[in-house]
Every structure is written in structure tokens, then in C-alpha cells.
N, C-alpha and C positions, 0 to 999 in steps of 0.2 A: 503494499499499499505506498502511494506516495502523498506526502503533504505538500499542498499548495502554498506558496509563500504568503500568499493573502488570507491565509486562515489561520496564520500564527498569532499569538496572544498579543495584542499591543505592548509596548516597554511601558514601563511607568515613567512619567514625567519628573518625578521627586517634586521636592517642597517648593512652595512657590511665595512669595510676599508682598506686602503691600504698602507698609510704609520702612523708611530709610533704617530704621531701627531694627525692624524684622530683618531686614538684608543684613546689618552688622551682625546681628545673632547667629544668621546662617553662615557668615565667614567665620567669626569666633570659634562657632561649633564643628569647623572644619569641613562644611559641605563642598566648598570649593576646591580642596586638596588634591584629592584623586586627579581631578582635570588639569589643574594649575601647575602642580609639580610636575607632571609629564611634560607639559609644554615649556616649562621652566628650563626642565634639564635639556631638552634638545636646542630650544633658541638660546638659551643662555652659553651652551657649549659652543654653539657655532658662533656667537658674537664674539665670545672670549678668544676663539682661535683665530677668527678673522681679524679681529681688532688689535689683541694684545698678545699674539701668539708669540712675536718675537721676543718680546719681554719675559716671556713665561718660559721659553726654551733658556733664554740667556740667565735664567734662575732670579729675576727681578720682576716676580708678579705683581701688578699693582692692585692689591686687595681690593681698595675701596671701588674701583672700577670694574673688578670681576665680581663683587658682591651685585654692584647695581646692573650687571649685564644678567644675573639670574633674577634679580629682586622686581626689576622692570616686567618681564614676561609675565612673571607669576602674578604682578598685580593686574596686567591687562586681562590675563586669562580669568583671573576671579571677577573682573568685573563684567566681563563677556557672559560670564557662568551665570552670575546675578541679573543682569539684563533679560538673558533669555527665561529667566526664571519669574520674573517680575508679573503678578497676577494678570495685570490689564494686558499684557503682551500675550499669554498664555492665553486668556479668552478671546482675544482678537484671532489667534491661530487658530484654535479650535473651531471658532465660527468660521472662518476662511474655509478650513479643511471640510467643515460641513457642508459649506455650500457647493463645494467640488465635488462632494460624492453623491450629491442629489440628481 
């Protein structure tokens, strides 16, 4: 028996938020960590090698710049995660998808 792709159980969207306080609580509880850490590792490593590679190889890594190379994509990915889960954005998306399936 073959399972058709459109018959799969839909994925859970995760928590949503309404106020900025709700968003901050999601962030502090680590809701963004799985996504933001993966992105930060990939993008931060690329930025560090591309922009500071010579200094790293010479044994003089600019620690502040390296930290910022990882911190910046972490913050951006966290903000993107939270923006996608803002309740009004999720409700708009659900309504839009509902219109297309009719």
C-alpha cells in the first residue's frame, strides 16, 4: 500500500504570539534555538572564514568580530522565526491557504 503525499498529517506550526512580551518569553524559553543555532553555525563560520580567515590562520583571531559573526545570524534567524509565528501573520496565512484549497 502506498501512502500519498497529500494524505500525510500536517505539521504542527508551534507556538504563536500576540504581544512583544509574548515574543520575548518565547525567545527566553529557547523556542528559537534549534533553528537559530543551525543557521548561526553555518553563516557564522562562512563569514568568519571569508572575512577573518587570514588572521585566524596567523594565530591572531579577532575574537570580538568572530563573536559578532555568529551572534548576528543568530539574532536575525530568531527574529525571522518569531515573525513567522506572530499570530496575525499565521492567521493570514491560514486564511490564504484556505482560499486556495476551495
